[in-house]
C-alpha positions as CSV (number, residue, x, y, z in Angstrom):
1,M,19.6,-13.5,5.3
2,T,18.8,-17.1,5.7
3,K,22.6,-17.8,5.6
4,E,24.0,-14.8,7.5
5,W,21.3,-14.7,10.2
6,Q,20.2,-18.3,10.0
7,L,16.6,-17.3,9.5
8,E,13.9,-19.7,8.2
9,L,12.2,-18.6,5.0
10,P,9.0,-16.9,5.9
11,K,5.5,-18.2,4.9
12,L,4.4,-14.6,4.5
13,L,6.0,-11.1,4.2
14,I,4.1,-8.2,5.7
15,S,5.6,-4.9,4.5
16,V,4.4,-1.9,6.7
17,H,4.4,1.6,5.2
18,G,3.1,4.9,6.5
19,G,4.0,8.2,8.0
20,L,7.7,8.8,9.0
21,Q,6.8,11.7,11.2
22,N,5.3,10.9,14.6
23,F,1.5,10.8,14.7
24,E,-1.1,9.6,17.2
25,L,-3.4,6.7,16.6
26,Q,-6.7,6.4,18.4
27,P,-6.1,4.2,21.5
28,K,-8.6,1.5,20.3
29,L,-7.2,1.5,16.7
30,K,-3.6,1.3,18.0
31,Q,-4.5,-1.7,20.1
32,V,-6.4,-3.4,17.3
33,F,-3.6,-2.7,14.8
34,G,-0.9,-4.0,17.1
35,K,-2.7,-7.1,18.2
36,G,-3.7,-8.0,14.6
37,L,-0.3,-7.5,13.2
38,I,1.3,-9.6,15.8
39,K,-1.3,-12.3,15.5
40,A,-0.9,-12.4,11.7
41,A,2.9,-12.7,12.0
42,M,2.9,-15.3,14.8
43,T,0.2,-17.5,13.2
44,T,1.8,-17.6,9.7
45,G,5.5,-17.4,10.6
46,A,5.7,-14.1,8.7
47,W,8.5,-11.6,8.5
48,I,7.6,-7.9,9.0
49,F,9.4,-5.3,7.0
50,T,9.5,-1.6,8.3
51,G,11.6,1.5,7.8
52,G,13.5,0.5,11.0
53,V,13.7,3.9,12.7
54,N,11.9,5.0,15.9
55,T,9.4,7.4,14.4
56,G,6.0,7.4,12.8
57,V,4.3,4.1,11.9
58,I,7.5,2.2,12.7
59,R,7.2,3.4,16.3
60,H,3.7,2.0,16.5
61,V,4.9,-1.4,15.2
62,G,7.7,-1.2,17.8
63,D,5.1,-0.6,20.5
64,A,3.2,-3.7,19.4
65,L,6.3,-5.8,19.5
66,K,7.2,-4.5,22.9
67,D,3.8,-5.4,24.2
68,H,4.1,-8.9,22.7
69,A,7.5,-9.4,24.1
70,S,6.2,-8.7,27.6
71,K,3.6,-11.3,27.3
72,S,5.1,-14.1,25.2
73,R,8.4,-15.8,24.5
74,G,7.5,-16.2,20.8
75,K,9.9,-14.2,18.6
76,I,8.8,-12.3,15.5
77,C,11.3,-11.6,12.8
78,T,11.0,-7.9,12.2
79,I,13.5,-6.4,9.8
80,G,14.1,-2.7,9.6
81,I,15.4,-1.3,6.3
82,A,16.7,2.2,6.8
83,P,18.9,4.7,5.1
84,W,22.3,4.9,6.8
85,G,22.3,8.7,6.4
86,I,19.5,9.3,8.8
87,V,20.6,7.0,11.6
88,E,21.8,8.7,14.8
89,N,24.7,7.3,16.7
90,Q,26.1,5.7,13.5
91,E,29.5,5.2,15.1
92,D,28.0,2.6,17.5
93,L,27.1,0.4,14.5
94,I,30.5,0.2,12.9
95,G,32.4,-3.0,13.3
96,K,32.7,-6.6,12.0
97,D,31.8,-9.6,14.1
98,V,31.6,-7.6,17.2
99,V,29.0,-6.9,19.8
100,R,28.5,-3.2,20.5
101,P,26.0,-1.3,22.7
102,Y,23.7,1.1,20.7
103,Q,22.2,4.2,22.3
104,T,18.5,4.3,21.5
105,M,17.8,7.5,23.3
106,S,17.1,10.1,20.6
107,N,18.5,13.7,20.7
108,P,15.7,16.2,20.4
109,M,18.1,18.7,18.8
110,S,19.3,16.2,16.1
111,K,17.8,16.0,12.6
112,L,18.8,12.3,12.6
113,T,16.8,9.5,14.3
114,V,17.6,6.3,16.2
115,L,16.7,2.8,15.3
116,N,13.7,1.1,16.9
117,S,15.1,-1.3,19.5
118,M,12.2,-3.8,19.2
119,H,13.3,-4.9,15.7
120,S,15.2,-8.2,15.5
121,H,17.3,-7.3,12.5
122,F,18.4,-4.2,10.4
123,I,19.6,-3.6,6.9
124,L,21.1,-0.1,6.4
125,A,21.4,1.4,2.9
126,D,24.1,4.0,2.2
127,N,24.1,6.1,-1.0
128,G,26.3,8.8,0.4
129,T,23.5,11.2,1.5
130,T,23.0,12.6,5.0
131,G,19.7,13.4,6.7
132,K,17.7,12.2,3.7
133,Y,15.4,9.2,3.1
134,G,15.4,7.4,-0.2
135,A,18.5,5.2,-0.2
136,E,16.5,2.3,1.2
137,V,13.5,2.5,-1.2
138,K,14.8,0.5,-4.2
139,L,16.7,-1.9,-1.9
140,R,13.6,-2.7,0.0
141,R,11.4,-3.3,-3.1
142,H,14.1,-5.5,-4.7
143,L,14.5,-7.5,-1.5
144,E,10.7,-8.0,-1.2
145,K,10.6,-9.1,-4.8
146,H,13.5,-11.5,-4.3
147,I,11.9,-13.0,-1.2
148,S,8.6,-13.4,-3.1
149,L,10.4,-15.6,-5.6
150,Q,11.8,-18.0,-3.0
151,K,9.9,-21.3,-3.1
152,I,8.2,-22.3,0.1
153,N,6.9,-25.4,-1.7
154,T,8.9,-26.7,-4.6
155,R,6.2,-29.2,-5.6
156,I,4.0,-26.5,-7.2
157,G,6.5,-23.6,-7.2
158,Q,4.7,-21.6,-4.5
159,G,6.7,-18.4,-3.6
160,V,6.4,-16.3,-0.5
161,P,3.3,-14.2,-0.6
162,V,3.7,-10.5,0.1
163,V,1.1,-8.0,1.5
164,A,1.5,-4.3,2.1
165,L,0.0,-2.7,5.2
166,I,-0.6,1.0,5.0
167,V,-1.0,3.2,8.2
168,E,-1.3,7.0,7.8
169,G,1.4,8.3,5.5
170,G,2.3,11.2,3.2
171,P,1.6,11.6,-0.5
172,N,4.5,9.3,-1.4
173,V,2.7,6.4,0.2
174,I,-0.1,6.6,-2.4
175,S,2.6,6.2,-5.1
176,I,4.0,3.3,-3.2
177,V,0.6,1.7,-3.2
178,L,0.3,2.1,-6.9
179,E,3.7,0.5,-7.4
180,Y,2.6,-2.5,-5.4
181,L,-0.7,-2.9,-7.4
182,R,1.1,-2.6,-10.7
183,D,3.8,-5.2,-9.8
184,T,3.9,-8.6,-11.5
185,P,2.3,-10.4,-9.9
186,P,0.5,-7.6,-8.0
187,V,1.0,-7.2,-4.3
188,P,-2.3,-6.9,-2.3
189,V,-2.6,-3.8,-0.1
190,V,-4.4,-3.4,3.3
191,I,-5.4,0.2,4.2
192,C,-5.9,1.1,7.8
193,D,-8.8,3.5,7.6
194,G,-9.0,6.1,10.4
195,S,-5.2,6.3,10.8
196,G,-5.0,9.6,9.0
197,R,-3.7,11.3,5.9
198,A,-2.8,9.0,2.9
199,S,-4.6,6.0,4.4
200,D,-7.9,7.9,4.9
201,I,-7.7,9.4,1.4
202,L,-7.1,5.9,-0.1
203,A,-10.0,4.5,1.9
204,F,-12.2,7.3,0.8
205,G,-11.3,6.8,-2.9
206,H,-11.9,3.0,-2.5
207,K,-15.3,3.5,-0.9
208,Y,-16.7,5.9,-3.4
209,S,-15.0,5.0,-6.7
210,E,-17.3,3.3,-9.2
211,E,-17.2,-0.3,-10.1
212,G,-16.4,-0.8,-13.8
213,G,-17.6,1.5,-16.5
214,F,-14.2,2.1,-18.0
215,N,-15.2,2.3,-21.6
216,S,-18.4,4.1,-21.2
217,P,-18.7,7.6,-22.8
218,H,-19.4,8.9,-19.3
219,C,-16.1,7.7,-18.0
220,L,-14.3,8.8,-21.1
221,F,-15.7,12.3,-21.0
222,H,-14.8,12.8,-17.4
223,H,-11.3,11.4,-18.1
224,L,-10.8,14.0,-20.8
225,I,-12.0,16.8,-18.6
226,L,-9.7,15.7,-15.8
227,Y,-6.8,15.4,-18.2
228,L,-7.4,18.9,-19.5
229,L,-7.4,20.2,-16.0
230,V,-4.0,18.9,-15.2
231,C,-2.1,19.4,-18.5
232,E,-3.0,23.0,-19.3
233,D,0.7,23.9,-19.7
234,L,0.9,21.3,-22.5
235,M,-1.9,22.7,-24.6
236,E,-1.9,25.1,-27.5
237,D,-3.9,28.3,-27.0
238,S,-6.7,27.1,-29.3
239,V,-7.2,24.0,-27.1
240,K,-7.1,26.1,-23.9
241,G,-10.1,28.1,-25.0
242,L,-12.1,24.9,-25.7
243,R,-11.2,23.6,-22.2
244,E,-13.3,26.2,-20.5
245,V,-16.3,25.5,-22.8
246,Y,-16.2,21.8,-22.1
247,I,-15.8,22.3,-18.3
248,A,-18.8,24.7,-18.4
249,N,-20.9,22.0,-20.0
250,I,-19.7,19.1,-17.9
251,Y,-23.2,18.3,-16.7
252,S,-24.8,18.3,-20.1
253,L,-25.4,14.7,-21.0
254,P,-26.2,15.2,-24.8
255,F,-23.3,17.5,-25.1
256,M,-21.1,14.9,-23.4
257,Y,-22.0,12.2,-25.9
258,Q,-21.5,14.4,-28.9
259,S,-18.2,15.8,-27.7
260,C,-16.3,12.8,-26.5
261,H,-15.0,11.6,-29.9
262,F,-14.5,15.1,-31.2
263,L,-12.5,16.2,-28.2
264,K,-10.3,13.1,-28.2
265,N,-9.4,13.6,-31.8
266,L,-8.8,17.3,-31.4
267,E,-6.5,16.7,-28.5
268,L,-4.5,14.2,-30.4
269,K,-4.1,16.6,-33.3
270,R,-3.4,19.8,-31.4
271,L,-1.2,18.7,-28.5
272,K,2.5,18.9,-29.5
273,V,3.8,16.4,-27.0
274,T,3.9,12.6,-27.4
275,A,2.6,12.2,-23.9
276,A,-0.9,13.2,-25.0
277,K,-1.2,10.2,-27.2
278,V,0.0,7.9,-24.5
279,A,-2.5,9.5,-22.1
280,F,-5.5,8.9,-24.4
281,D,-4.5,5.6,-25.8
282,N,-3.4,3.9,-22.6
283,H,-5.1,5.8,-19.8
284,I,-8.6,6.3,-21.0
285,P,-9.6,3.7,-18.3
286,L,-8.0,6.1,-15.9
287,C,-10.2,5.6,-13.0
288,R,-13.4,4.3,-11.6
289,L,-14.4,7.8,-11.2
290,I,-16.3,9.1,-8.2
291,N,-19.1,11.6,-8.9
292,E,-18.2,15.3,-9.3
293,S,-19.1,16.6,-5.9
294,L,-17.1,13.8,-4.2
295,R,-14.2,14.4,-6.6
296,D,-14.1,18.1,-5.7
297,Q,-14.3,17.2,-2.0
298,L,-11.5,14.7,-2.4
299,L,-9.3,17.3,-4.2
300,V,-9.9,19.8,-1.4
301,T,-9.0,17.2,1.2
302,I,-5.8,16.4,-0.6
303,Q,-4.9,20.1,-0.8
304,K,-5.5,20.6,2.9
305,T,-4.0,17.3,4.1
306,F,-0.7,17.8,2.3
307,T,-0.7,21.6,1.9
308,Y,-0.8,21.2,-1.8
309,T,-1.6,23.6,-4.6
310,R,-4.6,22.7,-6.8
311,T,-2.3,21.4,-9.6
312,Q,-0.4,19.2,-7.1
313,A,-3.7,17.9,-5.7
314,Q,-4.9,17.0,-9.2
315,H,-1.8,15.1,-10.1
316,L,-2.0,13.1,-6.8
317,F,-5.7,12.5,-7.5
318,I,-4.7,10.9,-10.8
319,I,-2.3,8.6,-9.0
320,L,-5.1,7.8,-6.5
321,M,-7.5,6.9,-9.3
322,E,-4.8,4.7,-11.0
323,C,-4.8,2.8,-7.7
324,M,-8.6,2.5,-7.9
325,K,-8.3,0.8,-11.3
326,K,-7.1,-2.1,-9.2
327,K,-9.3,-1.6,-6.2
328,E,-10.2,-5.3,-6.1
329,L,-6.6,-5.8,-4.8
330,I,-7.2,-3.3,-2.0
331,T,-8.7,-4.3,1.4
332,V,-9.8,-1.5,3.7
333,F,-9.8,-2.3,7.4
334,R,-12.4,-0.3,9.3
335,M,-12.9,-0.9,13.0
336,G,-16.4,-2.3,13.6
337,S,-17.1,-3.1,10.0
338,E,-18.5,-6.5,9.3
339,G,-16.0,-9.1,8.1
340,H,-13.0,-7.0,9.2
341,Q,-12.9,-7.2,12.9
342,D,-9.2,-7.7,13.1
343,I,-6.2,-6.6,11.0
344,D,-5.0,-10.2,10.7
345,L,-8.2,-11.2,9.0
346,A,-8.0,-8.2,6.7
347,I,-4.4,-9.3,5.7
348,L,-5.5,-12.8,4.9
349,T,-8.6,-11.5,3.0
350,A,-6.2,-9.4,0.9
351,L,-4.1,-12.5,0.1
352,L,-7.1,-14.4,-1.1
353,K,-7.8,-11.6,-3.6
354,V,-4.5,-12.1,-5.5
355,G,-4.7,-15.8,-6.1
356,I,-6.6,-18.1,-3.8
357,H,-5.5,-21.1,-5.9
358,T,-1.8,-20.6,-4.9
359,I,-2.1,-19.0,-1.5
360,I,-4.6,-21.3,0.1
361,D,-2.3,-24.3,0.5
362,F,0.5,-22.6,2.3
363,V,-1.1,-19.8,4.3
364,L,-4.9,-20.2,4.8
365,L,-5.1,-23.9,5.0
366,Q,-2.2,-23.9,7.4
367,L,-4.1,-21.5,9.6
368,L,-7.2,-23.6,9.5
369,V,-5.4,-26.7,10.8
370,K,-3.5,-24.9,13.6
371,Q,-5.3,-25.1,16.8
372,K,-4.4,-21.6,18.0
373,A,-6.0,-20.1,14.8
374,Y,-9.0,-22.5,14.7
375,D,-11.8,-20.3,16.2
376,R,-15.3,-20.2,14.6
377,E,-15.2,-16.6,13.5
378,F,-11.9,-17.0,11.7
379,K,-12.7,-20.3,10.2
380,D,-16.1,-19.1,8.9
381,S,-14.5,-16.0,7.3
382,I,-11.9,-18.1,5.5
383,W,-14.5,-20.6,4.3
384,R,-16.7,-17.9,2.9
385,W,-13.9,-17.2,0.4
386,S,-12.4,-20.7,-0.1
387,E,-14.9,-23.5,0.4
388,K,-15.0,-24.6,-3.2
389,I,-11.3,-24.3,-3.7
390,L,-10.5,-26.3,-0.6
391,A,-12.9,-29.0,-1.7
392,L,-11.4,-29.2,-5.1
393,K,-7.8,-29.4,-3.8
394,W,-8.7,-32.2,-1.3
395,L,-10.3,-34.1,-4.1
396,Q,-7.2,-33.7,-6.3
397,R,-5.0,-35.0,-3.5
398,S,-7.2,-38.0,-2.7
């Protein structure tokens, strides 16, 4: 990309994920989202990654870019990574070293979709399928990983920081968030609360999940109950009968303490599948569980939001709770909430969470010394996180 397109290496990579189907954002939220995304990209010299097509969250990113283009000459590198098989007017894109016009007017009768014209560059992935998403997924993650390994300062080996920005989205977006959080090193995630569907469910889980308590009998017991709920098809008949007894006594604290160890051992003995041992040995710290009433509320919300069965909702709930195991890497943007008045500040806050000692030199400190980013509110927010680190680094350099 740096060779073929003569692009400068970014100081930051913002990867935007969300709904692929068209959805509406509240006017104020749309304005704040667009303004904050553009500000973050312009101030840091970031690249923005999207799905490239003119639908869903990508359309909202395109609207922000269009508004920016009408007011400023500054260019933002926005790269759309899309599957070739869903792109309409493909024939207009075929050629080598030629300039071709591309029709961006979509056909309402077509199952395909056009590219968003406000993007600066596109990468199209072809796996031979037509009308299906998915060809671009692995390519996009591998490319993000490759970019993160590029050194923007060879002196200390600083790579390009990556942050994921989530707006609305389907159930697959929750899985994408988990993949980012589990990456090595982990990728911080910013959730845009109020944008709908997956974003709102993630924000709800983040708000009400407990802090810590992984190894307590309370957490263990509720994990066992949750596991029994979703793996009934794996259990022998004898264990199925016990399942109902334990669920009926879920609120009995003495029963809970007496039963945890017994139930764990029983499950490991009776379940025929190896997956059971993996579940109990490695996933006991499954979640910072929310209380029972909120858990039930969340399960119902998942069912209604995605038209899921109870079993499907329970499996997605587990993925959600896996995300909450790393909730410290998640930053939720809520309009009007203290400390998160702008998306750009939420993005930078997220970066601080993954490694202030490496990020501060090449993103945050850079922002502090740039006149256009040097306003009191922004500076104070950064200093709340980084005053000691900055002081230490200046002493080391002196």
